[in-house]
DSSP file (Angstrom, degrees, kcal/mol; ACC not computed):
  #  RESIDUE AA STRUCTURE BP1 BP2  ACC     N-H-->O    O-->H-N    N-H-->O    O-->H-N    TCO  KAPPA ALPHA  PHI   PSI    X-CA   Y-CA   Z-CA
    1    1 A M              0   0    0      0, 0.0     3,-0.1     0, 0.0     0, 0.0   0.000 360.0 360.0 360.0 -25.9  -36.5  -12.1  -16.8
    2    2 A G        +     0   0    0      1,-0.2     2,-0.2     0, 0.0     3,-0.0   0.274 360.0  49.7  83.1 -12.8  -39.1  -14.0  -18.7
    3    3 A S  S    S-     0   0    0      1,-0.0     2,-0.2     2,-0.0    -1,-0.2  -0.800 105.6 -47.8-142.1-172.3  -39.2  -11.7  -21.7
    4    4 A I    >>  -     0   0    0     -2,-0.2     3,-1.7     1,-0.2     4,-0.5  -0.402  46.7-136.6 -66.7 129.6  -37.0   -9.9  -24.2
    5    5 A L  G >4 S+     0   0    0      1,-0.3     3,-1.7     2,-0.2     4,-0.2   0.856 100.7  61.5 -52.3 -40.6  -34.1   -8.2  -22.4
    6    6 A C  G >4 S+     0   0    0      1,-0.3     3,-1.2     2,-0.2    -1,-0.3   0.744  90.0  68.5 -64.3 -22.9  -34.4   -5.1  -24.4
    7    7 A E  G <4 S+     0   0    0     -3,-1.7    -1,-0.3     1,-0.3    -2,-0.2   0.769 107.5  40.2 -66.0 -23.2  -38.0   -4.5  -23.2
    8    8 A H  G << S+     0   0    0     -3,-1.7    -1,-0.3    -4,-0.5    -2,-0.2   0.288  88.6 137.1-104.9   6.7  -36.5   -3.7  -19.8
    9    9 A C    <   -     0   0    0     -3,-1.2    -3,-0.1    -4,-0.2    -4,-0.0  -0.306  38.5-169.8 -66.0 133.7  -33.5   -1.8  -21.1
   10   10 A T        -     0   0    0     -2,-0.1    -1,-0.1    57,-0.0    56,-0.1   0.369  43.3-122.2 -97.1   0.1  -32.5    1.4  -19.4
   11   11 A A    >   +     0   0    0     55,-0.1     3,-1.8     1,-0.1     4,-0.1   0.817  54.3 158.4  62.8  33.8  -30.1    2.2  -22.2
   12   12 A A  G >  S+     0   0    0      1,-0.3     3,-1.5     2,-0.2     4,-0.1   0.874  71.8  54.9 -54.5 -38.8  -27.1    2.4  -19.9
   13   13 A C  G 3  S+     0   0    0      1,-0.3     3,-0.3     2,-0.1    -1,-0.3   0.604 103.1  56.7 -74.4  -9.6  -24.8    1.7  -22.8
   14   14 A C  G <  S+     0   0    0     -3,-1.8    45,-2.9     1,-0.2    -1,-0.3   0.208  96.3  66.6-101.6  12.1  -26.2    4.7  -24.7
   15   15 A R  S <  S+     0   0    0     -3,-1.5    42,-0.8    43,-0.2     2,-0.3   0.277 105.0  23.1-118.4   9.5  -25.4    7.1  -21.9
   16   16 A Y  E     -A   56   0A   0     -3,-0.3     2,-0.3    40,-0.3    40,-0.2  -0.978  56.8-149.6-158.8 165.3  -21.7    7.1  -22.0
   17   17 A L  E     -A   55   0A   0     38,-1.7    38,-3.1    -2,-0.3     2,-0.4  -0.988  11.5-156.3-141.4 146.7  -18.7    6.5  -24.2
   18   18 A A  E     -A   54   0A   0     -2,-0.3    36,-0.2    36,-0.2    26,-0.1  -0.965   6.7-168.9-125.4 135.6  -15.3    5.2  -23.1
   19   19 A L  E     -A   53   0A   0     34,-2.7    34,-2.6    -2,-0.4    -2,-0.0  -0.952  29.5-102.0-123.4 144.1  -12.0    5.7  -25.0
   20   20 A P  E     -A   52   0A   0      0, 0.0     2,-0.3     0, 0.0    32,-0.3  -0.285  32.5-161.4 -64.3 144.6   -8.7    4.1  -24.3
   21   21 A L  E     -A   51   0A   0     30,-3.2    30,-0.6     3,-0.0     2,-0.2  -0.890  28.4-103.1-116.7 155.1   -5.9    6.0  -22.6
   22   22 A D        -     0   0    0     -2,-0.3     3,-0.0     1,-0.1    28,-0.0  -0.553  50.9 -98.6 -68.7 144.0   -2.2    5.3  -22.6
   23   23 A R        -     0   0    0     -2,-0.2     2,-0.1     1,-0.1    -1,-0.1  -0.475  44.4-109.4 -65.7 129.9   -1.3    3.7  -19.3
   24   24 A P        +     0   0    0      0, 0.0    -1,-0.1     0, 0.0     3,-0.1  -0.403  45.2 166.5 -63.5 133.6    0.1    6.4  -17.0
   25   25 A R        +     0   0    0     -2,-0.1     2,-0.2     1,-0.1    -2,-0.0   0.618  56.9  45.5-117.2 -26.0    3.8    6.0  -16.5
   26   26 A T  S  > S-     0   0    0      1,-0.1     4,-1.8     0, 0.0     5,-0.2  -0.735  84.9-108.3-120.6 167.4    4.9    9.3  -15.0
   27   27 A A  H  > S+     0   0    0     -2,-0.2     4,-2.4     1,-0.2     5,-0.2   0.863 120.8  56.7 -58.4 -37.5    3.7   11.6  -12.3
   28   28 A R  H  > S+     0   0    0      1,-0.2     4,-2.6     2,-0.2    -1,-0.2   0.912 103.0  53.2 -64.2 -41.2    2.7   14.0  -15.1
   29   29 A D  H  > S+     0   0    0      1,-0.2     4,-1.8     2,-0.2    -1,-0.2   0.924 110.5  46.7 -58.5 -45.1    0.5   11.4  -16.6
   30   30 A Y  H  X S+     0   0    0     -4,-1.8     4,-2.1     1,-0.2    -1,-0.2   0.882 110.5  53.8 -64.6 -38.0   -1.3   10.8  -13.3
   31   31 A D  H  X S+     0   0    0     -4,-2.4     4,-1.8     2,-0.2    -2,-0.2   0.879 105.4  53.3 -64.4 -37.9   -1.6   14.6  -12.9
   32   32 A D  H  X S+     0   0    0     -4,-2.6     4,-2.3     1,-0.2    -1,-0.2   0.903 107.8  50.5 -63.9 -38.4   -3.2   14.8  -16.4
   33   33 A I  H  X S+     0   0    0     -4,-1.8     4,-2.0     2,-0.2    -2,-0.2   0.886 106.1  55.7 -68.0 -36.3   -5.8   12.2  -15.3
   34   34 A R  H  < S+     0   0    0     -4,-2.1     4,-0.3     1,-0.2    -1,-0.2   0.907 107.5  50.6 -55.2 -41.3   -6.4   14.3  -12.1
   35   35 A W  H >< S+     0   0    0     -4,-1.8     3,-1.6     1,-0.2    -2,-0.2   0.916 106.1  54.1 -66.3 -44.8   -7.2   17.2  -14.5
   36   36 A Y  H >< S+     0   0    0     -4,-2.3     3,-1.8     1,-0.3    -1,-0.2   0.933 107.3  52.0 -53.1 -44.6   -9.6   15.1  -16.6
   37   37 A L  T 3< S+     0   0    0     -4,-2.0    -1,-0.3     1,-0.3    -2,-0.2   0.522  91.1  74.3 -76.7  -4.0  -11.5   14.3  -13.4
   38   38 A M  T <  S+     0   0    0     -3,-1.6     2,-0.4    -4,-0.3    -1,-0.3   0.489  86.7  82.7 -80.6  -3.6  -11.8   17.9  -12.4
   39   39 A H  S X  S-     0   0    0     -3,-1.8     3,-1.1    -4,-0.2     2,-0.0  -0.830  90.1-107.9-105.5 142.0  -14.5   18.1  -15.2
   40   40 A E  T 3  S+     0   0    0     -2,-0.4     3,-0.1     1,-0.2    -2,-0.1  -0.293  99.0  21.9 -66.4 146.3  -18.1   17.0  -14.7
   41   41 A G  T 3  S+     0   0    0      1,-0.2    15,-3.5    59,-0.1     2,-0.4   0.615  95.5 120.0  77.5  12.1  -19.3   13.8  -16.2
   42   42 A I  E <   +B   55   0A   0     -3,-1.1     2,-0.3    13,-0.2    -1,-0.2  -0.906  30.5 164.5-114.1 137.1  -15.8   12.3  -16.5
   43   43 A S  E     -B   54   0A   0     11,-2.0    11,-3.5    -2,-0.4     2,-0.4  -0.954  21.0-148.2-139.3 162.0  -14.5    9.1  -15.0
   44   44 A V  E     +BC  53  99A   0     55,-2.3    55,-3.4    -2,-0.3     2,-0.3  -0.990  19.2 179.6-129.8 138.5  -11.4    6.9  -15.6
   45   45 A F  E     -BC  52  98A   0      7,-1.9     7,-2.6    -2,-0.4     2,-0.5  -0.962  23.4-140.0-138.9 158.5  -11.3    3.2  -15.1
   46   46 A V  E     +BC  51  97A   0     51,-2.8    50,-3.3    -2,-0.3    51,-1.1  -0.979  23.1 175.5-117.4 126.8   -8.9    0.3  -15.5
   47   47 A E  E >  S-BC  50  95A   0      3,-2.7     3,-2.1    -2,-0.5    48,-0.1  -0.985  71.3 -15.0-137.3 121.2  -10.2   -2.9  -16.9
   48   48 A E  T 3  S-     0   0    0     46,-0.6    -1,-0.1    -2,-0.4     3,-0.1   0.856 129.1 -53.6  53.4  38.8   -7.9   -6.0  -17.7
   49   49 A G  T 3  S+     0   0    0      1,-0.3     2,-0.4     0, 0.0    -1,-0.3   0.320 114.6 116.8  83.0  -8.3   -4.9   -3.7  -17.4
   50   50 A D  E <   - B   0  47A   0     -3,-2.1    -3,-2.7   -27,-0.0     2,-0.4  -0.760  57.3-137.8 -95.0 141.0   -6.2   -1.2  -19.9
   51   51 A W  E     -AB  21  46A   0    -30,-0.6   -30,-3.2    -2,-0.4     2,-0.3  -0.782  22.7-178.5 -99.0 140.5   -7.0    2.4  -19.0
   52   52 A Y  E     -AB  20  45A   0     -7,-2.6    -7,-1.9    -2,-0.4     2,-0.5  -0.969  23.0-142.5-136.8 149.6  -10.1    4.2  -20.3
   53   53 A I  E     -AB  19  44A   0    -34,-2.6   -34,-2.7    -2,-0.3     2,-0.5  -0.957  24.1-155.7-108.3 133.9  -11.6    7.7  -20.0
   54   54 A Q  E     -AB  18  43A   0    -11,-3.5   -11,-2.0    -2,-0.5     2,-0.6  -0.937   6.8-160.2-115.8 130.4  -15.4    7.7  -19.7
   55   55 A F  E     -AB  17  42A   0    -38,-3.1   -38,-1.7    -2,-0.5     2,-1.0  -0.944  15.7-140.1-110.7 118.3  -17.7   10.5  -20.7
   56   56 A Q  E     +A   16   0A   0    -15,-3.5     2,-0.3    -2,-0.6   -40,-0.3  -0.681  50.2 137.5 -77.1 104.9  -21.2   10.5  -19.3
   57   57 A T        -     0   0    0     -2,-1.0     2,-0.3   -42,-0.8    -2,-0.1  -0.973  51.1-121.2-155.5 139.8  -23.2   11.7  -22.3
   58   58 A R        -     0   0    0     -2,-0.3   -43,-0.2   -43,-0.1     2,-0.1  -0.580  31.1-111.5 -84.1 136.0  -26.4   10.6  -23.8
   59   59 A C    >   -     0   0    0    -45,-2.9     3,-1.3    -2,-0.3    -1,-0.1  -0.434  20.7-133.7 -63.9 139.8  -26.6    9.4  -27.4
   60   60 A R  T 3  S+     0   0    0      1,-0.3    -1,-0.1    -2,-0.1    -2,-0.0   0.696 103.4  57.3 -69.1 -20.0  -28.5   11.9  -29.6
   61   61 A N  T 3  S+     0   0    0    -47,-0.1     8,-3.0     2,-0.1     2,-0.6   0.382  75.4 117.1 -95.2   5.1  -30.5    9.0  -31.1
   62   62 A L  B <   -D   68   0B   0     -3,-1.3     6,-0.2     6,-0.2    -4,-0.0  -0.610  57.6-144.8 -77.7 119.9  -31.8    7.6  -27.9
   63   63 A L    >   -     0   0    0      4,-3.2     3,-2.4    -2,-0.6    -2,-0.1  -0.389  26.9-102.2 -79.8 161.8  -35.6    7.9  -27.9
   64   64 A P  T 3  S+     0   0    0      0, 0.0    -1,-0.1     0, 0.0    -2,-0.0   0.785 123.6  55.9 -53.8 -28.9  -37.7    8.7  -24.7
   65   65 A D  T 3  S-     0   0    0      2,-0.1     3,-0.1     1,-0.0    -2,-0.1   0.237 122.1-107.4 -91.7  16.6  -38.6    5.0  -24.4
   66   66 A N  S <  S+     0   0    0     -3,-2.4     2,-0.2     1,-0.3   -55,-0.1   0.648  79.9 127.9  69.8  18.9  -34.9    4.0  -24.4
   67   67 A R        -     0   0    0    -57,-0.1    -4,-3.2    -4,-0.1     2,-0.5  -0.633  67.5 -98.4 -97.6 162.5  -35.0    2.6  -27.9
   68   68 A C  B >   -D   62   0B   0     -2,-0.2     3,-1.0    -6,-0.2    -6,-0.2  -0.692  20.2-155.4 -86.5 128.0  -32.6    3.6  -30.7
   69   69 A G  T 3  S+     0   0    0     -8,-3.0    -1,-0.1    -2,-0.5    -7,-0.1   0.612  97.8  36.1 -76.2 -13.1  -33.9    6.1  -33.1
   70   70 A V  T >  S+     0   0    0     -9,-0.2     3,-1.3     1,-0.1     4,-0.3  -0.153  74.6 144.3-129.9  38.3  -31.6    4.9  -35.9
   71   71 A Y  G X  S+     0   0    0     -3,-1.0     3,-1.1     1,-0.3    -1,-0.1   0.857  71.4  49.2 -48.9 -48.3  -31.7    1.2  -35.1
   72   72 A D  G 3  S+     0   0    0      1,-0.3    -1,-0.3    -4,-0.1    -2,-0.1   0.746 123.8  30.6 -70.5 -22.9  -31.5    0.0  -38.7
   73   73 A T  G <  S+     0   0    0     -3,-1.3    -1,-0.3     2,-0.0    -2,-0.2   0.052  87.3 142.7-122.4  24.1  -28.5    2.3  -39.6
   74   74 A R    <   -     0   0    0     -3,-1.1     5,-0.1    -4,-0.3    -3,-0.1  -0.237  59.8 -87.1 -62.1 155.0  -26.8    2.4  -36.2
   75   75 A P    >>  -     0   0    0      0, 0.0     4,-1.8     0, 0.0     3,-1.2  -0.190  35.9-108.7 -63.1 155.4  -23.0    2.3  -36.1
   76   76 A E  H 3> S+     0   0    0      1,-0.3     4,-2.7     2,-0.2     5,-0.3   0.882 116.7  62.0 -47.9 -48.2  -21.0   -0.9  -36.2
   77   77 A I  H 34 S+     0   0    0      1,-0.3     4,-0.5     2,-0.2    -1,-0.3   0.826 106.5  46.0 -53.8 -34.2  -20.0   -0.5  -32.6
   78   78 A C  H X4 S+     0   0    0     -3,-1.2     3,-0.6     2,-0.2    -1,-0.3   0.868 111.0  51.8 -76.5 -38.5  -23.6   -0.7  -31.5
   79   79 A M  H 3< S+     0   0    0     -4,-1.8    -2,-0.2     1,-0.2    -1,-0.2   0.841 107.3  53.7 -64.9 -32.8  -24.3   -3.7  -33.8
   80   80 A E  T 3< S+     0   0    0     -4,-2.7     2,-0.3    -5,-0.2    -1,-0.2   0.664  80.9 109.8 -75.0 -17.3  -21.4   -5.5  -32.3
   81   81 A Y    <   -     0   0    0     -3,-0.6     5,-0.0    -4,-0.5    -3,-0.0  -0.463  62.0-148.3 -67.6 120.5  -22.7   -5.0  -28.7
   82   82 A E    >   -     0   0    0     -2,-0.3     3,-2.4     1,-0.1     4,-0.3  -0.644  19.2-122.9 -93.3 144.1  -23.8   -8.4  -27.5
   83   83 A P  G >  S+     0   0    0      0, 0.0     3,-1.6     0, 0.0     6,-0.2   0.832 112.8  62.9 -53.1 -32.5  -26.8   -8.9  -25.0
   84   84 A G  G 3  S+     0   0    0      1,-0.3    -3,-0.0     5,-0.0     0, 0.0   0.662 102.4  50.4 -68.1 -14.8  -24.3  -10.8  -22.7
   85   85 A E  G <  S+     0   0    0     -3,-2.4    -1,-0.3     4,-0.0    -4,-0.0   0.368  82.8 137.2 -98.3   2.8  -22.3   -7.5  -22.4
   86   86 A C    X>  -     0   0    0     -3,-1.6     3,-0.6    -4,-0.3     4,-0.5  -0.231  52.0-147.2 -59.0 129.9  -25.4   -5.6  -21.6
   87   87 A D  T 34 S+     0   0    0      1,-0.2     4,-0.4     2,-0.1    -1,-0.2   0.709  95.5  64.7 -68.7 -19.8  -25.0   -3.0  -18.7
   88   88 A Y  T 34 S+     0   0    0      1,-0.2    -1,-0.2     2,-0.1    -2,-0.1   0.855  83.2  75.4 -72.2 -34.7  -28.6   -3.7  -17.7
   89   89 A I  T <4 S-     0   0    0     -3,-0.6    -1,-0.2    -6,-0.2    -2,-0.1   0.898 127.5 -29.8 -50.8 -56.5  -28.1   -7.3  -16.7
   90   90 A D     <  -     0   0    0     -4,-0.5    -1,-0.2     2,-0.1    -2,-0.1   0.513  67.0-129.4-142.3 -12.7  -26.3   -6.8  -13.4
   91   91 A G        +     0   0    0     -4,-0.4     2,-0.5    -5,-0.4    -4,-0.1   0.607  60.4 140.1  71.2   8.7  -24.3   -3.6  -13.5
   92   92 A Q        -     0   0    0      2,-0.0     2,-0.4    -5,-0.0    -1,-0.2  -0.741  30.9-170.5 -89.3 131.2  -21.2   -5.4  -12.3
   93   93 A Y        -     0   0    0     -2,-0.5     2,-0.6    -3,-0.1    -6,-0.0  -0.914  29.0-131.4-123.1 147.1  -18.0   -4.4  -13.9
   94   94 A G        +     0   0    0     -2,-0.4   -46,-0.6     2,-0.0     2,-0.2  -0.203  47.6 160.4 -90.7  45.6  -14.6   -6.0  -13.6
   95   95 A Y  E     -C   47   0A   0     -2,-0.6   -48,-0.2     1,-0.2     3,-0.2  -0.441  33.1-164.6 -69.0 132.8  -12.9   -2.7  -12.9
   96   96 A E  E    S+     0   0A   0    -50,-3.3     2,-0.3     1,-0.4    -1,-0.2   0.755  84.4   2.7 -83.0 -26.9   -9.4   -3.0  -11.3
   97   97 A A  E     -C   46   0A   0    -51,-1.1   -51,-2.8    -3,-0.0    -1,-0.4  -0.974  63.9-167.7-155.5 147.6   -9.8    0.7  -10.5
   98   98 A F  E     -C   45   0A   0     -2,-0.3     2,-0.4   -53,-0.2   -53,-0.2  -0.976   7.5-170.4-142.1 124.2  -12.4    3.3  -11.0
   99   99 A F  E     +C   44   0A   0    -55,-3.4   -55,-2.3    -2,-0.4    -2,-0.0  -0.959  22.3 157.1-122.5 129.8  -11.8    7.1  -10.5
  100  100 A T        +     0   0    0     -2,-0.4   -58,-0.2   -57,-0.2    -1,-0.1   0.424  70.0  42.8-126.0  -4.7  -14.5    9.7  -10.4
  101  101 A R  S >> S-     0   0    0      1,-0.1     3,-1.4   -63,-0.0     4,-1.0  -0.980  81.7-116.6-140.1 150.8  -12.6   12.5   -8.4
  102  102 A P  H 3> S+     0   0    0      0, 0.0     4,-2.1     0, 0.0     3,-0.3   0.831 113.6  62.9 -56.9 -31.7   -9.1   13.9   -8.6
  103  103 A E  H 3> S+     0   0    0      1,-0.2     4,-2.5     2,-0.2     5,-0.2   0.816  94.8  61.0 -64.1 -29.8   -8.5   12.6   -5.0
  104  104 A H  H <> S+     0   0    0     -3,-1.4     4,-2.1     2,-0.2    -1,-0.2   0.905 106.9  44.5 -64.9 -42.1   -9.0    9.0   -6.2
  105  105 A V  H  X S+     0   0    0     -4,-1.0     4,-3.0    -3,-0.3     5,-0.3   0.899 110.9  54.4 -68.6 -40.8   -6.0    9.3   -8.5
  106  106 A E  H  X S+     0   0    0     -4,-2.1     4,-2.5     1,-0.2    -2,-0.2   0.944 112.0  44.1 -56.3 -48.1   -3.9   11.0   -5.8
  107  107 A E  H  X S+     0   0    0     -4,-2.5     4,-2.4     2,-0.2    -2,-0.2   0.908 113.5  50.4 -63.2 -44.1   -4.6    8.1   -3.5
  108  108 A Y  H  X S+     0   0    0     -4,-2.1     4,-1.7     2,-0.2    -2,-0.2   0.942 112.3  46.8 -63.4 -48.2   -4.0    5.5   -6.2
  109  109 A Y  H  X S+     0   0    0     -4,-3.0     4,-2.7     1,-0.2     5,-0.4   0.932 112.8  49.6 -57.2 -48.0   -0.6    7.2   -7.1
  110  110 A H  H  X S+     0   0    0     -4,-2.5     4,-2.5    -5,-0.3    -1,-0.2   0.871 109.4  51.4 -60.4 -39.0    0.4    7.4   -3.5
  111  111 A S  H  < S+     0   0    0     -4,-2.4    -1,-0.2     1,-0.2    -2,-0.2   0.796 115.6  42.7 -71.4 -26.1   -0.5    3.7   -2.9
  112  112 A R  H  < S+     0   0    0     -4,-1.7    -2,-0.2    -3,-0.2    -1,-0.2   0.841 131.5  19.7 -82.7 -36.7    1.6    2.7   -5.9
  113  113 A T  H  < S-     0   0    0     -4,-2.7    -3,-0.2     2,-0.3    -2,-0.2   0.656  88.9-127.0-111.0 -20.0    4.6    5.0   -5.3
  114  114 A G  S  < S+     0   0    0     -4,-2.5     2,-0.3    -5,-0.4    -4,-0.2   0.577  79.9 100.6  78.2   8.8    4.5    6.0   -1.6
  115  115 A K  S    S-     0   0    0     -6,-0.4    -1,-0.3    -5,-0.1    -2,-0.3  -0.830  73.8-117.9-123.0 160.8    4.8    9.6   -2.8
  116  116 A K        -     0   0    0     -2,-0.3     5,-0.1    -3,-0.1    -9,-0.1  -0.658  47.7 -90.3 -88.0 154.5    2.4   12.5   -3.4
  117  117 A L    >>  -     0   0    0     -2,-0.3     3,-1.9     1,-0.1     4,-0.7  -0.455  34.5-126.1 -62.0 135.0    2.0   13.8   -6.9
  118  118 A P  H >> S+     0   0    0      0, 0.0     4,-1.9     0, 0.0     3,-1.3   0.836 108.3  64.4 -53.2 -35.8    4.6   16.6   -7.4
  119  119 A S  H 34 S+     0   0    0      1,-0.3    -2,-0.1     2,-0.2   -91,-0.0   0.762 101.3  51.6 -60.6 -23.9    1.9   19.0   -8.5
  120  120 A L  H <4 S+     0   0    0     -3,-1.9    -1,-0.3     1,-0.1    -3,-0.1   0.651 111.1  48.3 -84.5 -16.3    0.5   18.7   -5.0
  121  121 A L  H << S+     0   0    0     -3,-1.3    -2,-0.2    -4,-0.7     2,-0.2   0.799  92.6  82.0 -91.8 -33.9    3.8   19.5   -3.4
  122  122 A R  S  < S-     0   0    0     -4,-1.9     2,-0.7     1,-0.1     0, 0.0  -0.455  70.7-135.6 -80.7 146.1    5.0   22.6   -5.3
  123  123 A R        -     0   0    0     -2,-0.2     2,-0.1     2,-0.0    -3,-0.1  -0.883  25.8-127.8-100.5 121.5    3.8   26.0   -4.4
  124  124 A R        -     0   0    0     -2,-0.7     3,-0.3     1,-0.1    -1,-0.0  -0.420   3.1-137.1 -70.4 139.7    2.9   27.9   -7.4
  125  125 A K  S    S+     0   0    0      1,-0.3     2,-0.6    -2,-0.1    -1,-0.1   0.932 101.7  29.4 -56.7 -46.8    4.5   31.4   -7.9
  126  126 A D        -     0   0    0      1,-0.1    -1,-0.3     2,-0.1     5,-0.1  -0.936  69.2-179.8-120.2 106.9    1.2   32.8   -9.1
  127  127 A S        +     0   0    0     -2,-0.6    -1,-0.1    -3,-0.3     3,-0.1   0.132  30.7 138.6 -99.8  23.0   -1.7   30.9   -7.5
  128  128 A R    >   -     0   0    0      1,-0.1     3,-1.8     2,-0.1    -2,-0.1  -0.456  65.3 -98.7 -63.6 136.6   -4.5   32.9   -9.3
  129  129 A P  T 3  S+     0   0    0      0, 0.0    -1,-0.1     0, 0.0     3,-0.1  -0.272 107.7  21.0 -54.5 137.6   -7.3   30.7  -10.4
  130  130 A G  T 3  S+     0   0    0      1,-0.3     2,-0.5    -3,-0.1    -2,-0.1   0.332  87.7 131.6  86.4  -7.5   -7.1   29.8  -14.1
  131  131 A R    <   -     0   0    0     -3,-1.8     2,-0.9    -5,-0.1    -1,-0.3  -0.686  51.3-144.4 -82.0 125.4   -3.4   30.6  -14.4
  132  132 A N    >>> -     0   0    0     -2,-0.5     5,-1.6     1,-0.2     3,-0.7  -0.813   8.8-164.6 -91.9 104.9   -1.5   27.7  -16.1
  133  133 A A  G >45S+     0   0    0     -2,-0.9     3,-0.6     1,-0.2    -1,-0.2   0.805  84.6  58.7 -60.4 -32.6    1.8   27.5  -14.4
  134  134 A R  G 345S+     0   0    0      1,-0.2    -1,-0.2    -3,-0.1    -2,-0.0   0.843 113.4  36.4 -68.4 -31.2    3.3   25.4  -17.2
  135  135 A S  G X45S-     0   0    0     -3,-0.7     3,-2.1     0, 0.0    -1,-0.2   0.345 103.9-123.6-102.5   6.4    2.7   27.9  -19.8
  136  136 A N  T <<5S-     0   0    0     -3,-0.6    -3,-0.2    -4,-0.5    -2,-0.1   0.815  71.0 -60.1  50.0  33.3    3.4   31.0  -17.8
  137  137 A G  T 3><S+     0   0    0     -5,-1.6     4,-3.2     1,-0.1    -1,-0.3   0.399 105.5 124.2  86.3  -4.4    0.0   32.3  -18.6
  138  138 A S  H <> S+     0   0    0     -3,-2.1     4,-2.0     1,-0.2    -2,-0.1   0.861  76.9  45.9 -63.7 -35.0    0.5   32.4  -22.4
  139  139 A L  H  > S+     0   0    0      2,-0.2     4,-2.3     1,-0.2    -1,-0.2   0.921 115.6  46.3 -69.5 -44.2   -2.5   30.2  -23.1
  140  140 A V  H  > S+     0   0    0      1,-0.2     4,-2.4     2,-0.2    -2,-0.2   0.921 113.6  49.4 -63.8 -41.6   -4.7   32.1  -20.7
  141  141 A E  H  X S+     0   0    0     -4,-3.2     4,-2.5     1,-0.2    -1,-0.2   0.896 109.8  51.3 -63.2 -39.5   -3.5   35.4  -22.1
  142  142 A A  H  X S+     0   0    0     -4,-2.0     4,-2.2    -5,-0.2    -1,-0.2   0.891 110.3  49.0 -63.6 -41.1   -4.2   34.2  -25.6
  143  143 A L  H  X S+     0   0    0     -4,-2.3     4,-2.3     2,-0.2    -2,-0.2   0.890 110.9  49.9 -67.6 -38.0   -7.8   33.2  -24.6
  144  144 A V  H  X S+     0   0    0     -4,-2.4     4,-2.9     2,-0.2     5,-0.3   0.920 108.9  53.0 -63.5 -43.7   -8.3   36.6  -23.0
  145  145 A Q  H  X>S+     0   0    0     -4,-2.5     4,-3.0     1,-0.2     5,-0.6   0.918 110.8  46.5 -58.4 -44.9   -7.0   38.2  -26.2
  146  146 A V  H  X5S+     0   0    0     -4,-2.2     4,-1.8     1,-0.2    -1,-0.2   0.924 114.5  47.1 -64.2 -43.3   -9.5   36.3  -28.3
  147  147 A R  H  <5S+     0   0    0     -4,-2.3    -2,-0.2     2,-0.2    -1,-0.2   0.898 120.5  37.9 -64.8 -42.3  -12.4   37.1  -25.9
  148  148 A V  H  <5S+     0   0    0     -4,-2.9    -2,-0.2    -5,-0.2    -3,-0.2   0.939 129.8  27.0 -74.0 -51.1  -11.5   40.8  -25.8
  149  149 A S  H  <5S-     0   0    0     -4,-3.0    -3,-0.2    -5,-0.3    -2,-0.2   0.716  90.5-135.2 -89.8 -24.6  -10.4   41.5  -29.4
  150  150 A G  S  <<S+     0   0    0     -4,-1.8    -4,-0.2    -5,-0.6    -3,-0.1   0.473  73.1 103.8  79.8  -0.2  -12.5   38.8  -31.1
  151  151 A S  S    S-     0   0    0     -6,-0.5    -1,-0.3     1,-0.0    -2,-0.2  -0.875  81.0 -96.9-115.1 151.4   -9.4   38.0  -33.2
  152  152 A P        -     0   0    0      0, 0.0    -9,-0.1     0, 0.0    -1,-0.0  -0.311  44.3-108.1 -65.4 146.7   -7.0   35.0  -32.9
  153  153 A P        -     0   0    0      0, 0.0     2,-0.5     0, 0.0   -11,-0.1  -0.285  22.5-125.9 -71.2 157.3   -3.9   35.6  -30.9
  154  154 A S        -     0   0    0      1,-0.1     0, 0.0    -2,-0.0     0, 0.0  -0.926  17.4-170.9-102.0 125.9   -0.4   35.7  -32.6
  155  155 A F              0   0    0     -2,-0.5    -1,-0.1     1,-0.2   -17,-0.0   0.106 360.0 360.0 -98.7  17.9    2.1   33.3  -31.1
  156  156 A A              0   0    0      0, 0.0    -1,-0.2     0, 0.0    -2,-0.0   0.505 360.0 360.0 -67.2 360.0    5.1   34.7  -33.0
C-alpha cells in the first residue's frame, strides 16, 4: 500500500460485533438460529469450529473520517486488534459456514441430517402472525397487556 494502513481504513471492524454461540446440537438450537436470522443486521458464522452471532452495528465512537473518537481510552479489545487481523486488508475470512438468512440454516441442517427442521414440518394450531406456539400466547398476551394497560403483567 505504500503508506500507513490506517490511512486507508474503512473501519470494517468498527461496524459489527460478534459474540460466541454454543454449537447447535439439537433441531431446536438450529431453529433458534433461524429466528436470530429473521432479524435485520444479524448473521451467524462458523470459524475454526466455533459458532458466532454477528450484529451489524456501528461503533458510537467512530468518527466520519473512520478514525476512533476515543483512541487513547479505547477498550482493550480494540487495543489488542492487530493490523494483520485487519478486515480492510483483503476481506477474506476463513468461515466454514456463513448464514445471513433463515433458509441458509435450514439448508445447512438438511445437509447435515438429511431432515427438515421440525418447526418447518409441523402445522401450527394457530397460525396468526406473532403468536408464539411454544408459550400458547402467554408472552404475546403479556406484551399486549403492558401496551394496553401500561402496567406489567402478572404471571401468577
